[in-house]
ChimeraX commands (.cxc) that place a marker at each C-alpha (Angstrom):
marker #1 position -70.04,109.26,89.18 radius 0.5
marker #1 position -66.94,108.99,87.90 radius 0.5
marker #1 position -64.29,106.81,88.87 radius 0.5
marker #1 position -59.84,107.40,88.50 radius 0.5
marker #1 position -58.60,104.39,86.76 radius 0.5
marker #1 position -55.07,103.14,88.18 radius 0.5
marker #1 position -53.02,103.33,85.00 radius 0.5
marker #1 position -49.61,102.68,86.49 radius 0.5
marker #1 position -49.13,99.04,84.78 radius 0.5
marker #1 position -49.88,100.25,80.79 radius 0.5
marker #1 position -46.92,101.66,79.87 radius 0.5
marker #1 position -48.37,102.50,76.80 radius 0.5
marker #1 position -51.30,104.30,77.97 radius 0.5
marker #1 position -51.27,108.01,76.80 radius 0.5
marker #1 position -51.85,110.85,79.36 radius 0.5
marker #1 position -54.21,112.88,77.06 radius 0.5
marker #1 position -56.29,110.24,76.76 radius 0.5
marker #1 position -56.92,109.67,80.78 radius 0.5
marker #1 position -58.78,111.41,82.79 radius 0.5
marker #1 position -58.31,113.66,85.87 radius 0.5
marker #1 position -57.75,112.15,88.69 radius 0.5
marker #1 position -56.19,108.90,87.05 radius 0.5
marker #1 position -53.35,107.80,87.65 radius 0.5
marker #1 position -50.23,107.24,85.32 radius 0.5
marker #1 position -46.88,106.05,84.86 radius 0.5
marker #1 position -44.44,109.03,85.32 radius 0.5
marker #1 position -40.53,109.52,85.23 radius 0.5
marker #1 position -40.30,109.31,88.97 radius 0.5
marker #1 position -42.31,105.89,89.07 radius 0.5
marker #1 position -40.79,104.31,85.52 radius 0.5
marker #1 position -37.84,106.25,84.49 radius 0.5
marker #1 position -36.97,103.25,81.93 radius 0.5
marker #1 position -40.25,104.52,80.04 radius 0.5
marker #1 position -38.56,108.04,79.79 radius 0.5
marker #1 position -35.65,109.55,77.84 radius 0.5
marker #1 position -33.95,112.78,79.26 radius 0.5
marker #1 position -33.27,115.46,76.25 radius 0.5
marker #1 position -32.62,118.98,78.06 radius 0.5
marker #1 position -35.79,119.90,80.27 radius 0.5
marker #1 position -37.89,117.52,78.33 radius 0.5
marker #1 position -38.74,113.96,79.69 radius 0.5
marker #1 position -39.58,111.78,76.12 radius 0.5
marker #1 position -42.03,108.25,76.37 radius 0.5
marker #1 position -40.57,106.06,74.79 radius 0.5
marker #1 position -43.79,104.24,74.43 radius 0.5
marker #1 position -46.14,107.33,74.11 radius 0.5
marker #1 position -44.02,109.65,72.12 radius 0.5
marker #1 position -45.20,112.58,75.36 radius 0.5
marker #1 position -42.99,115.36,76.19 radius 0.5
marker #1 position -42.89,115.93,79.79 radius 0.5
marker #1 position -41.27,119.02,82.07 radius 0.5
marker #1 position -40.81,119.17,85.64 radius 0.5
marker #1 position -43.39,122.40,87.09 radius 0.5
marker #1 position -41.26,125.27,88.54 radius 0.5
marker #1 position -44.64,125.81,89.73 radius 0.5
marker #1 position -46.63,124.16,92.46 radius 0.5
marker #1 position -50.29,124.54,92.48 radius 0.5
marker #1 position -51.66,121.27,93.96 radius 0.5
marker #1 position -49.78,121.56,96.91 radius 0.5
marker #1 position -47.98,119.07,96.72 radius 0.5
marker #1 position -44.83,118.68,98.65 radius 0.5
marker #1 position -42.68,117.39,95.87 radius 0.5
marker #1 position -44.41,119.62,92.99 radius 0.5
marker #1 position -45.82,118.96,89.68 radius 0.5
marker #1 position -45.44,117.45,85.95 radius 0.5
marker #1 position -46.40,118.84,83.39 radius 0.5
marker #1 position -47.16,117.00,79.96 radius 0.5
marker #1 position -48.01,118.18,76.43 radius 0.5
marker #1 position -50.85,117.96,74.26 radius 0.5
marker #1 position -50.65,116.48,70.59 radius 0.5
marker #1 position -46.85,114.99,71.55 radius 0.5
marker #1 position -45.26,118.77,71.68 radius 0.5
marker #1 position -43.99,120.12,74.65 radius 0.5
marker #1 position -46.51,121.23,77.59 radius 0.5
marker #1 position -47.47,125.02,76.93 radius 0.5
marker #1 position -49.62,127.76,79.37 radius 0.5
marker #1 position -52.47,126.82,77.25 radius 0.5
marker #1 position -52.33,123.33,76.57 radius 0.5
marker #1 position -50.98,120.85,79.19 radius 0.5
marker #1 position -51.93,117.99,82.02 radius 0.5
marker #1 position -50.51,118.49,85.48 radius 0.5
marker #1 position -49.53,115.78,87.48 radius 0.5
marker #1 position -48.87,115.67,91.40 radius 0.5
marker #1 position -45.95,113.98,91.42 radius 0.5
marker #1 position -46.96,112.49,95.04 radius 0.5
marker #1 position -49.42,110.41,93.68 radius 0.5
marker #1 position -48.97,110.05,90.31 radius 0.5
marker #1 position -52.46,111.79,90.25 radius 0.5
marker #1 position -53.76,113.70,87.21 radius 0.5
marker #1 position -55.30,116.90,88.25 radius 0.5
marker #1 position -56.19,119.37,85.78 radius 0.5
marker #1 position -56.24,119.55,81.69 radius 0.5
marker #1 position -55.90,122.86,80.20 radius 0.5
marker #1 position -56.31,123.55,76.40 radius 0.5
marker link #1:1,2 radius 0.2
marker link #1:2,3 radius 0.2
marker link #1:3,4 radius 0.2
marker link #1:4,5 radius 0.2
marker link #1:5,6 radius 0.2
marker link #1:6,7 radius 0.2
marker link #1:7,8 radius 0.2
marker link #1:8,9 radius 0.2
marker link #1:9,10 radius 0.2
marker link #1:10,11 radius 0.2
marker link #1:11,12 radius 0.2
marker link #1:12,13 radius 0.2
marker link #1:13,14 radius 0.2
marker link #1:14,15 radius 0.2
marker link #1:15,16 radius 0.2
marker link #1:16,17 radius 0.2
marker link #1:17,18 radius 0.2
marker link #1:18,19 radius 0.2
marker link #1:19,20 radius 0.2
marker link #1:20,21 radius 0.2
marker link #1:21,22 radius 0.2
marker link #1:22,23 radius 0.2
marker link #1:23,24 radius 0.2
marker link #1:24,25 radius 0.2
marker link #1:25,26 radius 0.2
marker link #1:26,27 radius 0.2
marker link #1:27,28 radius 0.2
marker link #1:28,29 radius 0.2
marker link #1:29,30 radius 0.2
marker link #1:30,31 radius 0.2
marker link #1:31,32 radius 0.2
marker link #1:32,33 radius 0.2
marker link #1:33,34 radius 0.2
marker link #1:34,35 radius 0.2
marker link #1:35,36 radius 0.2
marker link #1:36,37 radius 0.2
marker link #1:37,38 radius 0.2
marker link #1:38,39 radius 0.2
marker link #1:39,40 radius 0.2
marker link #1:40,41 radius 0.2
marker link #1:41,42 radius 0.2
marker link #1:42,43 radius 0.2
marker link #1:43,44 radius 0.2
marker link #1:44,45 radius 0.2
marker link #1:45,46 radius 0.2
marker link #1:46,47 radius 0.2
marker link #1:47,48 radius 0.2
marker link #1:48,49 radius 0.2
marker link #1:49,50 radius 0.2
marker link #1:50,51 radius 0.2
marker link #1:51,52 radius 0.2
marker link #1:52,53 radius 0.2
marker link #1:53,54 radius 0.2
marker link #1:54,55 radius 0.2
marker link #1:55,56 radius 0.2
marker link #1:56,57 radius 0.2
marker link #1:57,58 radius 0.2
marker link #1:58,59 radius 0.2
marker link #1:59,60 radius 0.2
marker link #1:60,61 radius 0.2
marker link #1:61,62 radius 0.2
marker link #1:62,63 radius 0.2
marker link #1:63,64 radius 0.2
marker link #1:64,65 radius 0.2
marker link #1:65,66 radius 0.2
marker link #1:66,67 radius 0.2
marker link #1:67,68 radius 0.2
marker link #1:68,69 radius 0.2
marker link #1:69,70 radius 0.2
marker link #1:70,71 radius 0.2
marker link #1:71,72 radius 0.2
marker link #1:72,73 radius 0.2
marker link #1:73,74 radius 0.2
marker link #1:74,75 radius 0.2
marker link #1:75,76 radius 0.2
marker link #1:76,77 radius 0.2
marker link #1:77,78 radius 0.2
marker link #1:78,79 radius 0.2
marker link #1:79,80 radius 0.2
marker link #1:80,81 radius 0.2
marker link #1:81,82 radius 0.2
marker link #1:82,83 radius 0.2
marker link #1:83,84 radius 0.2
marker link #1:84,85 radius 0.2
marker link #1:85,86 radius 0.2
marker link #1:86,87 radius 0.2
marker link #1:87,88 radius 0.2
marker link #1:88,89 radius 0.2
marker link #1:89,90 radius 0.2
marker link #1:90,91 radius 0.2
marker link #1:91,92 radius 0.2
marker link #1:92,93 radius 0.2
marker link #1:93,94 radius 0.2
view
């Protein structure tokens, strides 16, 4: 059985190194970790590029975040999806 890990107190944890079910810091919970540039939110600690999702496949009432892989913006085929209501990684697409 795989257990989820809580990385809320780990500002240097890259989302791309986490697993589905893990909880991570987001622009909602830790805006001080991010710089907004257009539609992108750049994590100051990891360099990862985040975007608010225009879809809501997880059924979360407030939506999702998409994080790019390899410090690139998220794309349809390369992204990590995080549920905004509980900061949980729900899907990894590569």
